[in-house]
N, C-alpha and C positions, 0 to 999 in steps of 0.2 A: 900920048904921056902928058900932057897940060892935064885932060883933064881928070886921069888917074891922080896927078899930084892935085889938084882939085876939091877931091873926095877925101883924098887923105887928111888936108889939112885943115880943108873947112869944116866938109860937111858929117866924119867921123868925132871929133870932137862935139860939135853941138847931139850927134842924136847918141853917145857917151853921157853928156848931162842931161839929155833928156831922160835916158833909161834912169838914171841914177835918184832924177826927184821923183815924186808923186803925176808928174806931166803923162807919161805914159798911162798909169791906172785913172786918171781923171777922163783923160781923152776916150778907153774902154768903157769907162761907167757912161761918159754921153752916147757914146753910139749905141750903146744896150739900154740906154733909157728913150733912146729915141726911135726905136726901133719897139721897142714896147708900147712905147706912146704912141706911132703912128696903124703897129695892129688894135690900141681898142679906139681910135678914128676907127677904118675900117672897119671895125666891129659895129659900132653904134651908128655907123650909117648903113648896116646891112642891115639893124633894130628896128631904123626907121625905117630901111622898103622892108622890113620880115606884117610891121602895123600898119603902114599904106595898101602892101599886095592884102590884105584883110576888110580895108577900105572901099577901092576900088576897083582892085582887081589887077595892081602892078605895083610893081617894087619901080618903077621907072622914077626919076627927075620932073617926065612930062606927065605930070600926071594929073594935070589939070583941066586935058585936054578930058582923058578920064573920067572925070569928076563930070563933070557937064555932059557926059556921056547916063548917068547913074539918072535912079528917080528921084524925087525932089526928096521923100522920103529919108531914102539913105544917106542924102547929103548931108539933111538934118541928125539924121539919127547917127553917123557912125561920134562923133565929135562930142557931142555930147553924150556916149556911153563913155568916149575916150574921159570926157571928164569926171564922168561917175567913177573910171574905174582910178582913176588921179587920188579921189579925192576922199574916197577907200582907202590908197596905199597912205596918204598922207598922215590921216586921223589913224589907221591901226598897223602900220609899217614905221613910220619916219616919228621920232620919239618929240624932234623938236617941231613938226607937223608943218615943217618943208623942205626942200632938197638941198642938201647942201654942195654948196659951190665953192668955188674958187678961193673965192676970199676966206670962207669958215677955215678950209685947210691949210691957207697962209697960214691966219689966226689962230688953229691949234697949234701950230708946228709954232712961232713963234712966243706962245705961252710956255711952251713945253707941256703942251696936255696933249693927250690920247684921246681927245671927246671923238672924234670921226673915226667909226669903226666899221672895216670893212663891210657888215652887211648895212650901215648907214648908205657907204660910198657907193652901193651894187644898189642898190634902192631908188638910188640919186638918179643912175643912169636909166635906172628902166622908169618911172615916173619921166623923164627925160624925152625918150624914147616914145615915149608913149604921147605924150603932149606934142 
């Protein structure tokens, strides 16, 4: 009986107050943004694994052992080709000639300019995965 009284007198008004303000909306938006960010981080790591797969034949985190077993020419050629691809992407696909980073996103938001397009963001992610 005391538990029910506690709930009706303490929790219920706080819950109604929580829902009447925008707190619930902010909480839901926070959960959605967190899930999207987590999914993006997983995709980013999978992209790195995909690049490693072509280089050393494994997407595993323990690719150093695999790289030691590769011929020396392959160990030298893979990063060289990766650098060439990154350089070409920066030259022809990125207007600023460098990947956009967190500071650029903050600056664009603070200055209320939308200088960072979805294309720039995706190309920056691809450049980061390759490098």
